KOLSELUM-626711 format. One record per residue (C-alpha): x, y, z. Coordinates in steps of 0.2 Angstrom, whole numbers. Example, Ala and Ser with C-alpha at 12.3 -4.5 7.8 and 13.67 -1.06 7.14 Angstrom:
BEGIN
REC    xx    yy    zz
REC    62   -22    39
REC    68    -5    36
END
This chain:
BEGIN
REC    xx    yy    zz
REC  -699   350   507
REC  -689   361   496
REC  -681   356   481
REC  -664   360   488
REC  -667   349   503
REC  -673   335   492
REC  -657   337   481
REC  -646   337   497
REC  -654   321   503
REC  -653   314   486
REC  -634   318   485
REC  -631   311   503
REC  -640   295   498
REC  -630   294   482
REC  -614   296   492
REC  -620   282   504
REC  -624   271   489
REC  -608   275   481
REC  -599   270   497
REC  -609   254   498
REC  -605   250   480
REC  -586   253   483
REC  -587   242   498
REC  -596   228   488
REC  -583   229   475
REC  -569   227   487
REC  -578   212   496
REC  -581   204   479
REC  -563   207   475
REC  -558   198   491
REC  -570   184   487
REC  -562   182   470
REC  -545   181   479
REC  -551   168   491
REC  -559   158   477
REC  -542   158   468
REC  -533   153   484
REC  -546   139   486
REC  -543   133   468
REC  -524   134   471
REC  -526   124   488
REC  -536   111   479
REC  -524   110   465
REC  -510   108   478
REC  -520    95   487
REC  -523    85   471
REC  -504    86   467
REC  -500    80   485
REC  -512    66   483
REC  -504    61   466
REC  -487    62   474
REC  -492    52   489
REC  -499    38   478
REC  -484    38   467
REC  -473    37   483
REC  -484    23   490
REC  -482    13   474
REC  -463    16   474
REC  -463    11   492
REC  -472    -5   488
REC  -461    -8   473
REC  -445    -5   484
REC  -453   -17   498
REC  -455   -30   484
REC  -438   -27   478
REC  -431   -29   496
REC  -441   -45   499
REC  -434   -52   482
REC  -416   -47   488
REC  -419   -55   504
REC  -424   -71   495
REC  -409   -69   484
REC  -397   -67   499
REC  -404   -83   506
REC  -401   -92   490
REC  -383   -86   489
REC  -380   -92   507
REC  -386  -109   503
REC  -375  -110   487
REC  -361  -104   498
REC  -362  -119   509
REC  -363  -131   495
REC  -349  -123   484
REC  -333  -120   494
REC  -324  -115   478
REC  -335  -100   475
REC  -336   -95   494
REC  -325   -79   492
REC  -335   -73   477
REC  -352   -76   485
REC  -346   -67   501
REC  -343   -51   491
REC  -360   -53   482
REC  -368   -55   499
REC  -360   -39   506
REC  -365   -29   491
REC  -383   -35   493
REC  -383   -30   511
REC  -377   -13   507
REC  -390   -11   494
REC  -403   -17   506
REC  -398    -5   519
REC  -398     9   506
REC  -416     3   501
REC  -422     3   519
REC  -416    20   522
REC  -424    26   506
REC  -440    17   511
REC  -439    26   528
REC  -437    42   519
REC  -452    39   508
REC  -462    35   523
REC  -457    51   531
REC  -461    60   515
REC  -478    52   514
REC  -482    57   532
REC  -476    75   529
REC  -488    75   513
REC  -502    68   523
REC  -499    82   536
REC  -498    95   523
REC  -514    88   515
REC  -523    89   531
REC  -517   107   534
REC  -523   112   517
REC  -540   104   519
REC  -542   114   535
REC  -537   130   527
REC  -549   127   512
REC  -563   124   525
REC  -559   141   533
REC  -558   150   516
REC  -575   142   511
REC  -582   149   527
REC  -575   166   524
REC  -582   166   506
REC  -599   161   513
REC  -598   175   525
REC  -594   187   511
REC  -609   181   501
REC  -620   184   516
REC  -614   202   518
REC  -616   205   499
REC  -634   199   500
REC  -637   211   515
REC  -629   225   505
REC  -641   221   490
REC  -656   221   502
REC  -650   238   509
REC  -648   245   492
REC  -665   239   487
REC  -673   247   503
REC  -663   263   499
REC  -669   264   482
REC  -687   261   487
REC  -685   275   500
REC  -678   286   487
REC  -692   283   476
REC  -704   286   490
REC  -696   303   493
REC  -696   307   475
REC  -715   303   474
REC  -718   313   490
REC  -713   329   481
END
C-alpha cells in the first residue's frame, strides 16, 4: 500500500474515532444529566417522606386533640344537666367546641388527602427513578461497547501501521 493510501485510511479512521469520541462525550453528558435528575428525584422523595411523616404526626396529634375535645364535650354535657344556672353558658361553649371539631375534622380530611397525594407522588417518582436508572445502565453498556470498538480500532490501526 502506498503512503498516501495509508494516510487516507489513517485520516478516515481518525475521523471515525473523533465521531465516536464526540458521541461518547454526548452520551456521558446525558448520563450526567440523568444522574442529576435521579439525585433530584431522590431528594424530592426524601422531602416527600419527611412531609408525609410530619403530616401523619400532625394528623395523629389532631386526632388526639379531637378525642380530647369529645371527652371535654361529654363532661360539659354532664355539668350542664347538673347545673341549671350555667346552662346557657355551657351551651355556647358546646357550640363553639362543635364548630372547632368540624374544622378539625375538615383539616384532618385535608391532611389525609394530602398524605394520599404525597404517597401517589412518591410512587410516581420511584417509578421515574427506576426508569432513569435503567437508561443510565443502558448508556453505560453503550459506553463499554464504544470503548471496546475503540480498542479494536486502535489495534487495527497498529496492525496497519506495522504492515507498512
